[in-house]
Every structure is written in C-alpha cells, then in structure tokens.
MARFIVO-418129 format. One record per residue (C-alpha): x, y, z; residue number from 1; residue in one letter. Coordinates in Angstrom, 2 decimals. Layout:
BEGIN
x=X | y=Y | z=Z | resi=NUM | resn=A
...
***
This chain:
BEGIN
x=-12.23 | y=16.48 | z=0.40 | resi=1 | resn=M
x=-14.66 | y=15.81 | z=-2.44 | resi=2 | resn=T
x=-14.01 | y=18.13 | z=-5.36 | resi=3 | resn=A
x=-16.14 | y=16.72 | z=-8.15 | resi=4 | resn=T
x=-18.33 | y=13.73 | z=-8.85 | resi=5 | resn=S
x=-19.63 | y=12.04 | z=-11.96 | resi=6 | resn=S
x=-21.34 | y=8.89 | z=-13.17 | resi=7 | resn=Q
x=-19.15 | y=6.32 | z=-14.96 | resi=8 | resn=S
x=-20.60 | y=2.93 | z=-15.94 | resi=9 | resn=D
x=-23.32 | y=3.40 | z=-13.29 | resi=10 | resn=A
x=-20.69 | y=3.77 | z=-10.54 | resi=11 | resn=V
x=-20.39 | y=7.19 | z=-8.94 | resi=12 | resn=E
x=-16.82 | y=8.47 | z=-9.03 | resi=13 | resn=I
x=-15.63 | y=11.24 | z=-6.75 | resi=14 | resn=V
x=-12.42 | y=13.23 | z=-6.83 | resi=15 | resn=E
x=-10.50 | y=13.72 | z=-3.59 | resi=16 | resn=N
x=-7.37 | y=15.64 | z=-2.67 | resi=17 | resn=A
x=-4.44 | y=13.78 | z=-1.09 | resi=18 | resn=L
x=-1.15 | y=15.02 | z=0.38 | resi=19 | resn=L
x=-2.57 | y=18.44 | z=1.16 | resi=20 | resn=G
x=-3.86 | y=18.90 | z=-2.39 | resi=21 | resn=G
x=-0.72 | y=17.79 | z=-4.23 | resi=22 | resn=R
x=-2.54 | y=14.72 | z=-5.56 | resi=23 | resn=V
x=-5.91 | y=14.58 | z=-7.31 | resi=24 | resn=R
x=-7.44 | y=11.17 | z=-6.80 | resi=25 | resn=F
x=-10.55 | y=9.72 | z=-8.41 | resi=26 | resn=R
x=-12.20 | y=6.72 | z=-6.75 | resi=27 | resn=Q
x=-15.65 | y=5.15 | z=-6.31 | resi=28 | resn=P
x=-17.92 | y=7.03 | z=-3.94 | resi=29 | resn=A
x=-18.91 | y=3.75 | z=-2.27 | resi=30 | resn=K
x=-17.02 | y=0.56 | z=-1.41 | resi=31 | resn=G
x=-13.35 | y=0.46 | z=-0.49 | resi=32 | resn=Y
x=-11.88 | y=3.97 | z=-0.28 | resi=33 | resn=R
x=-8.23 | y=4.89 | z=0.08 | resi=34 | resn=A
x=-7.30 | y=6.25 | z=3.49 | resi=35 | resn=G
x=-4.63 | y=6.22 | z=6.16 | resi=36 | resn=M
x=-3.11 | y=2.84 | z=5.23 | resi=37 | resn=D
x=-2.41 | y=4.01 | z=1.68 | resi=38 | resn=A
x=-0.83 | y=7.22 | z=2.95 | resi=39 | resn=A
x=1.40 | y=5.36 | z=5.41 | resi=40 | resn=L
x=2.57 | y=2.80 | z=2.85 | resi=41 | resn=L
x=3.42 | y=5.54 | z=0.38 | resi=42 | resn=A
x=5.33 | y=7.46 | z=3.06 | resi=43 | resn=A
x=7.41 | y=4.35 | z=3.82 | resi=44 | resn=A
x=8.75 | y=4.01 | z=0.26 | resi=45 | resn=V
x=12.22 | y=5.51 | z=-0.19 | resi=46 | resn=E
x=12.83 | y=5.02 | z=-3.89 | resi=47 | resn=A
x=15.92 | y=6.64 | z=-5.36 | resi=48 | resn=A
x=15.73 | y=8.27 | z=-8.81 | resi=49 | resn=P
x=15.36 | y=5.60 | z=-11.48 | resi=50 | resn=G
x=14.52 | y=2.81 | z=-9.06 | resi=51 | resn=Q
x=11.67 | y=0.54 | z=-10.11 | resi=52 | resn=R
x=8.82 | y=0.01 | z=-7.65 | resi=53 | resn=V
x=5.99 | y=-2.50 | z=-8.04 | resi=54 | resn=L
x=2.73 | y=-2.32 | z=-6.09 | resi=55 | resn=E
x=0.75 | y=-5.57 | z=-5.91 | resi=56 | resn=A
x=-2.98 | y=-4.89 | z=-5.88 | resi=57 | resn=G
x=-2.81 | y=-1.16 | z=-6.60 | resi=58 | resn=C
x=-6.57 | y=-0.52 | z=-6.82 | resi=59 | resn=G
x=-7.27 | y=2.95 | z=-8.16 | resi=60 | resn=A
x=-3.67 | y=3.97 | z=-7.49 | resi=61 | resn=G
x=-3.79 | y=5.91 | z=-4.22 | resi=62 | resn=A
x=-0.42 | y=4.59 | z=-3.02 | resi=63 | resn=V
x=1.26 | y=5.00 | z=-6.40 | resi=64 | resn=L
x=0.01 | y=8.57 | z=-6.85 | resi=65 | resn=M
x=1.32 | y=9.57 | z=-3.44 | resi=66 | resn=Q
x=4.68 | y=7.90 | z=-4.09 | resi=67 | resn=I
x=4.87 | y=9.72 | z=-7.43 | resi=68 | resn=A
x=4.30 | y=13.05 | z=-5.68 | resi=69 | resn=A
x=6.96 | y=12.27 | z=-3.09 | resi=70 | resn=R
x=9.45 | y=10.49 | z=-5.41 | resi=71 | resn=R
x=8.82 | y=11.88 | z=-8.91 | resi=72 | resn=P
x=11.90 | y=10.22 | z=-10.41 | resi=73 | resn=D
x=10.95 | y=6.69 | z=-9.35 | resi=74 | resn=A
x=9.60 | y=4.34 | z=-12.01 | resi=75 | resn=V
x=6.29 | y=2.95 | z=-10.75 | resi=76 | resn=L
x=4.25 | y=-0.07 | z=-11.82 | resi=77 | resn=T
x=0.92 | y=-1.18 | z=-10.40 | resi=78 | resn=G
x=-0.67 | y=-4.62 | z=-10.78 | resi=79 | resn=L
x=-4.48 | y=-4.79 | z=-10.53 | resi=80 | resn=E
x=-6.94 | y=-7.57 | z=-11.35 | resi=81 | resn=R
x=-10.14 | y=-5.45 | z=-11.35 | resi=82 | resn=D
x=-10.47 | y=-3.83 | z=-14.80 | resi=83 | resn=P
x=-12.53 | y=-0.91 | z=-13.46 | resi=84 | resn=A
x=-9.96 | y=-0.12 | z=-10.75 | resi=85 | resn=M
x=-7.09 | y=-0.50 | z=-13.21 | resi=86 | resn=A
x=-8.79 | y=1.97 | z=-15.56 | resi=87 | resn=A
x=-9.21 | y=4.44 | z=-12.69 | resi=88 | resn=L
x=-5.54 | y=4.02 | z=-11.75 | resi=89 | resn=A
x=-4.52 | y=4.87 | z=-15.33 | resi=90 | resn=R
x=-6.85 | y=7.87 | z=-15.24 | resi=91 | resn=E
x=-5.31 | y=9.03 | z=-11.97 | resi=92 | resn=N
x=-1.80 | y=8.65 | z=-13.35 | resi=93 | resn=A
x=-2.71 | y=10.83 | z=-16.33 | resi=94 | resn=A
x=-4.49 | y=13.34 | z=-14.08 | resi=95 | resn=L
x=-1.37 | y=13.76 | z=-11.94 | resi=96 | resn=N
x=1.28 | y=13.38 | z=-14.63 | resi=97 | resn=G
x=2.66 | y=10.42 | z=-12.68 | resi=98 | resn=A
x=5.39 | y=8.16 | z=-14.05 | resi=99 | resn=K
x=3.30 | y=5.03 | z=-13.41 | resi=100 | resn=A
x=2.30 | y=2.06 | z=-15.55 | resi=101 | resn=T
x=-0.74 | y=-0.02 | z=-14.63 | resi=102 | resn=I
x=-0.81 | y=-3.63 | z=-15.78 | resi=103 | resn=V
x=-3.64 | y=-6.13 | z=-15.59 | resi=104 | resn=A
x=-2.90 | y=-9.22 | z=-13.56 | resi=105 | resn=G
x=-3.75 | y=-11.29 | z=-10.51 | resi=106 | resn=D
x=-1.39 | y=-11.85 | z=-7.59 | resi=107 | resn=V
x=-2.71 | y=-15.43 | z=-7.42 | resi=108 | resn=A
x=-1.16 | y=-16.16 | z=-10.84 | resi=109 | resn=A
x=2.31 | y=-15.46 | z=-9.46 | resi=110 | resn=G
x=4.94 | y=-12.91 | z=-10.41 | resi=111 | resn=F
x=6.26 | y=-14.91 | z=-13.37 | resi=112 | resn=R
x=2.88 | y=-14.56 | z=-15.09 | resi=113 | resn=A
x=3.35 | y=-10.78 | z=-15.28 | resi=114 | resn=T
x=6.28 | y=-11.14 | z=-17.70 | resi=115 | resn=G
x=8.05 | y=-8.34 | z=-15.82 | resi=116 | resn=L
x=11.67 | y=-8.22 | z=-14.67 | resi=117 | resn=E
x=12.22 | y=-8.20 | z=-10.88 | resi=118 | resn=P
x=11.99 | y=-4.78 | z=-9.28 | resi=119 | resn=F
x=14.09 | y=-2.83 | z=-6.79 | resi=120 | resn=D
x=11.11 | y=-2.67 | z=-4.44 | resi=121 | resn=Q
x=7.80 | y=-4.52 | z=-4.21 | resi=122 | resn=A
x=5.11 | y=-3.12 | z=-1.92 | resi=123 | resn=I
x=1.56 | y=-3.94 | z=-0.94 | resi=124 | resn=S
x=-1.37 | y=-3.37 | z=1.38 | resi=125 | resn=N
x=-2.66 | y=-6.97 | z=1.13 | resi=126 | resn=P
x=-6.26 | y=-7.82 | z=1.97 | resi=127 | resn=P
x=-6.48 | y=-8.06 | z=5.74 | resi=128 | resn=F
x=-8.45 | y=-11.31 | z=6.00 | resi=129 | resn=F
x=-8.07 | y=-14.72 | z=4.37 | resi=130 | resn=D
x=-10.70 | y=-16.60 | z=6.38 | resi=131 | resn=D
x=-14.28 | y=-15.79 | z=5.31 | resi=132 | resn=P
x=-15.46 | y=-16.94 | z=8.74 | resi=133 | resn=G
x=-13.29 | y=-14.40 | z=10.53 | resi=134 | resn=A
x=-15.54 | y=-11.42 | z=9.82 | resi=135 | resn=L
x=-18.98 | y=-10.49 | z=8.68 | resi=136 | resn=R
x=-19.19 | y=-10.60 | z=4.88 | resi=137 | resn=A
x=-18.04 | y=-7.21 | z=3.55 | resi=138 | resn=P
x=-19.98 | y=-5.22 | z=1.00 | resi=139 | resn=A
x=-19.25 | y=-6.36 | z=-2.58 | resi=140 | resn=P
x=-17.28 | y=-3.18 | z=-3.29 | resi=141 | resn=G
x=-14.95 | y=-3.90 | z=-0.38 | resi=142 | resn=K
x=-14.52 | y=-7.67 | z=-0.67 | resi=143 | resn=R
x=-11.49 | y=-7.60 | z=-2.96 | resi=144 | resn=G
x=-9.68 | y=-5.20 | z=-0.63 | resi=145 | resn=A
x=-10.57 | y=-7.08 | z=2.57 | resi=146 | resn=W
x=-10.45 | y=-10.75 | z=1.58 | resi=147 | resn=M
x=-7.30 | y=-12.48 | z=0.32 | resi=148 | resn=A
x=-8.95 | y=-15.28 | z=-1.63 | resi=149 | resn=D
x=-5.69 | y=-17.22 | z=-1.95 | resi=150 | resn=D
x=-4.25 | y=-16.45 | z=1.49 | resi=151 | resn=G
x=-1.51 | y=-14.16 | z=2.76 | resi=152 | resn=L
x=1.23 | y=-16.56 | z=1.60 | resi=153 | resn=K
x=0.21 | y=-15.98 | z=-2.01 | resi=154 | resn=T
x=0.86 | y=-12.26 | z=-1.53 | resi=155 | resn=W
x=4.19 | y=-12.66 | z=0.25 | resi=156 | resn=T
x=5.39 | y=-15.17 | z=-2.36 | resi=157 | resn=D
x=4.48 | y=-12.72 | z=-5.12 | resi=158 | resn=F
x=6.33 | y=-9.86 | z=-3.43 | resi=159 | resn=L
x=9.43 | y=-11.95 | z=-2.74 | resi=160 | resn=L
x=9.64 | y=-13.12 | z=-6.34 | resi=161 | resn=K
x=8.93 | y=-9.61 | z=-7.56 | resi=162 | resn=G
x=12.20 | y=-8.15 | z=-6.24 | resi=163 | resn=V
x=15.80 | y=-8.74 | z=-7.22 | resi=164 | resn=R
x=18.34 | y=-10.08 | z=-4.71 | resi=165 | resn=E
x=18.95 | y=-7.27 | z=-2.25 | resi=166 | resn=G
x=15.61 | y=-5.71 | z=-3.21 | resi=167 | resn=G
x=13.15 | y=-4.44 | z=-0.61 | resi=168 | resn=Q
x=9.66 | y=-5.63 | z=0.23 | resi=169 | resn=V
x=7.41 | y=-3.21 | z=2.15 | resi=170 | resn=V
x=4.02 | y=-4.22 | z=3.52 | resi=171 | resn=V
x=1.41 | y=-2.59 | z=5.74 | resi=172 | resn=I
x=-0.91 | y=-5.03 | z=7.49 | resi=173 | resn=H
x=-2.81 | y=-5.81 | z=10.67 | resi=174 | resn=R
x=-0.51 | y=-5.87 | z=13.68 | resi=175 | resn=A
x=-1.98 | y=-9.20 | z=14.81 | resi=176 | resn=D
x=-0.64 | y=-10.83 | z=11.62 | resi=177 | resn=R
x=2.95 | y=-9.74 | z=12.31 | resi=178 | resn=L
x=4.14 | y=-13.22 | z=13.29 | resi=179 | resn=A
x=2.67 | y=-14.63 | z=10.06 | resi=180 | resn=D
x=4.31 | y=-11.91 | z=7.97 | resi=181 | resn=L
x=7.72 | y=-12.48 | z=9.52 | resi=182 | resn=L
x=7.46 | y=-16.24 | z=9.04 | resi=183 | resn=A
x=6.32 | y=-15.99 | z=5.43 | resi=184 | resn=L
x=8.73 | y=-13.26 | z=4.34 | resi=185 | resn=L
x=11.53 | y=-14.90 | z=6.31 | resi=186 | resn=G
x=11.55 | y=-17.82 | z=3.88 | resi=187 | resn=E
x=13.59 | y=-15.74 | z=1.43 | resi=188 | resn=K
x=14.21 | y=-12.40 | z=3.12 | resi=189 | resn=A
x=15.71 | y=-10.87 | z=6.25 | resi=190 | resn=G
x=17.08 | y=-7.56 | z=7.55 | resi=191 | resn=S
x=13.60 | y=-6.82 | z=8.90 | resi=192 | resn=F
x=12.57 | y=-3.36 | z=10.06 | resi=193 | resn=A
x=9.25 | y=-2.95 | z=11.88 | resi=194 | resn=L
x=7.19 | y=0.10 | z=12.81 | resi=195 | resn=R
x=3.99 | y=-0.18 | z=14.85 | resi=196 | resn=G
x=1.10 | y=2.16 | z=14.04 | resi=197 | resn=I
x=-0.90 | y=2.98 | z=17.19 | resi=198 | resn=H
x=-4.31 | y=4.69 | z=17.22 | resi=199 | resn=P
x=-3.39 | y=6.30 | z=20.58 | resi=200 | resn=Y
x=-0.20 | y=6.25 | z=22.63 | resi=201 | resn=A
x=-1.84 | y=4.11 | z=25.34 | resi=202 | resn=D
x=-3.37 | y=1.54 | z=22.96 | resi=203 | resn=E
x=-1.80 | y=-1.44 | z=21.17 | resi=204 | resn=P
x=-0.78 | y=-1.09 | z=17.55 | resi=205 | resn=A
x=-3.52 | y=-1.84 | z=15.02 | resi=206 | resn=K
x=-1.25 | y=-1.76 | z=11.98 | resi=207 | resn=R
x=2.38 | y=-2.56 | z=11.33 | resi=208 | resn=V
x=4.75 | y=-1.51 | z=8.58 | resi=209 | resn=L
x=7.23 | y=-4.23 | z=7.69 | resi=210 | resn=V
x=10.34 | y=-3.87 | z=5.54 | resi=211 | resn=S
x=12.34 | y=-6.92 | z=4.46 | resi=212 | resn=A
x=15.35 | y=-7.30 | z=2.20 | resi=213 | resn=I
x=15.51 | y=-10.32 | z=-0.09 | resi=214 | resn=R
x=18.47 | y=-12.43 | z=1.04 | resi=215 | resn=T
x=19.15 | y=-9.85 | z=3.78 | resi=216 | resn=G
x=21.03 | y=-11.05 | z=6.87 | resi=217 | resn=K
x=21.10 | y=-7.99 | z=9.16 | resi=218 | resn=A
x=19.48 | y=-8.14 | z=12.62 | resi=219 | resn=P
x=15.83 | y=-7.16 | z=12.98 | resi=220 | resn=L
x=15.26 | y=-3.50 | z=13.88 | resi=221 | resn=R
x=12.23 | y=-2.28 | z=15.86 | resi=222 | resn=L
x=11.72 | y=1.36 | z=14.94 | resi=223 | resn=L
x=9.94 | y=4.09 | z=16.92 | resi=224 | resn=P
x=6.16 | y=3.77 | z=16.63 | resi=225 | resn=P
x=3.80 | y=6.19 | z=14.95 | resi=226 | resn=L
x=0.87 | y=7.42 | z=17.05 | resi=227 | resn=V
x=-2.06 | y=8.66 | z=14.97 | resi=228 | resn=L
x=-4.30 | y=10.49 | z=17.45 | resi=229 | resn=H
x=-4.19 | y=12.44 | z=20.71 | resi=230 | resn=E
x=-7.05 | y=12.20 | z=23.14 | resi=231 | resn=R
x=-8.90 | y=15.48 | z=23.37 | resi=232 | resn=G
x=-6.59 | y=17.09 | z=20.85 | resi=233 | resn=G
x=-6.56 | y=17.58 | z=17.10 | resi=234 | resn=A
x=-7.81 | y=14.84 | z=14.79 | resi=235 | resn=K
x=-4.24 | y=13.65 | z=14.17 | resi=236 | resn=H
x=-0.95 | y=14.02 | z=15.99 | resi=237 | resn=T
x=1.46 | y=16.52 | z=14.50 | resi=238 | resn=A
x=3.60 | y=13.69 | z=13.11 | resi=239 | resn=E
x=0.64 | y=11.91 | z=11.51 | resi=240 | resn=A
x=-0.67 | y=15.17 | z=10.05 | resi=241 | resn=E
x=2.73 | y=15.95 | z=8.53 | resi=242 | resn=A
x=2.76 | y=12.51 | z=6.88 | resi=243 | resn=I
x=-0.76 | y=12.97 | z=5.51 | resi=244 | resn=L
x=0.25 | y=16.33 | z=4.03 | resi=245 | resn=R
x=3.41 | y=14.91 | z=2.47 | resi=246 | resn=G
x=5.68 | y=16.93 | z=4.73 | resi=247 | resn=E
x=7.24 | y=13.94 | z=6.50 | resi=248 | resn=A
x=8.14 | y=10.36 | z=5.61 | resi=249 | resn=A
x=8.26 | y=6.98 | z=7.36 | resi=250 | resn=L
x=11.45 | y=5.56 | z=5.97 | resi=251 | resn=G
x=13.23 | y=2.49 | z=7.30 | resi=252 | resn=F
***
C-alpha cells in the first residue's frame, strides 16, 4: 500500500492507495491510521450532486477523499482541530482534485462557532472512548482519534446542529455504544437506519453504522449486516472487498 514516504516537520508521512488506487492518501506513518472504519463511513454516504456534506473530525481526510471519489459532485467540508492533520487533509484534497474544503475548528466549541450554514448531511467517526479509565492510555498520536475529551454527547449535539431540518446524520461507532447513540441522536432526530458490522458471521457486531434524520418520524429500520471476513477464506468477504475497492456502497 505504501507508495512513497517523506519527512515533514519531523513526522514521517507515507502515501497509501485507497479504493483500489482511485485515491492517493498521505498520512503519518505512525499513530492513528485510516482503515476500515473510514472506508465504511464513506461508503454509507449517498450525497446527490450539489449536496453539502460536513465531516466532524476529518483528520487527514480519508473519509472525505473516498466520498469525493464516489460522489464527485458533492460539496464536501471537513472540520479538524489538529493543524497538522488539517494541513494534510488540504494536501490530500489537492492531490486528488477533490471538491473539499478543510476548516479549522473544534467539535467541543459547537457548530455555531464554525460560522457555517447547516448542511444536508453531517457525518463522523467519533472517538470511541470518553472515559480515560476505560482503556490503557493510547499512544499520543492516537489519543485524539480514540478519546472524546468532551464526551459522545458533544459530538452528537454538533452533528444534529450541523444539519438542516430533514438533513441526515451518519455515524460509525462501537456497537456497544448503540443505545447511547440512539438516545443522544433521538433528542432531535428519528427515522433511524442501523447496519451492524460483524468481523465474522458467527460473531457479534463490533461496529455499527447509524443514520438519523433530523426531525424524522419514520419507524426504525434494521438493515442487513455486513460481514467483513470468512474463516479460512480470503482476507475479506466479497462484499467487504467490493466496498474497499469502491465497487459497492452501503447506503441506507
């Protein structure tokens, strides 16, 4: 996967290929690295031409770059508080000719602080933990991606305020936080659609994709699960491999 590497501000940057080579993606060689979660979130975004999509906590832009490759006519914006990651996201947008704007900002400050108008869709892969005692301290390069300093509610509030009425919120998160996500998003949204992501067909889901519509009233829908691996088979199931290569989507 690694194509090139260089030194930038004493941090080694490597270039990887995503979506079967359709996306060139530069990211730090160490620390948090984009992977399956980013690919699944991008595959779940069904933005029509001209629709505005906001990603909260975009990092180096892995999700945005994959959405841009899949939905080139969508208008993408990423919010990132880490200046180094924001700079990499801008570099990746230029590298791929993506229609994406990266703005500096912190989810904890709230959506109003961005000065942006509400979007058609707001998406995120929020940090998975908000209790420092729940896991061994992550490496410094991963802490921002793993630890939600202000709690999951801060992220859901930001996403809900970041979309217009009838707009869509899409989140990928740990499956064991599903009840929390439904409760928090349910304060202002409904019309939920859920898709479990299972490592193997005979194992519980480790991740869940959640779609919610602001002010939506439709009944909750539980969609067919995605199974990532087959025991004794190829690295990924055929469906997962097609998603990783950009040949299939995970729409709601």
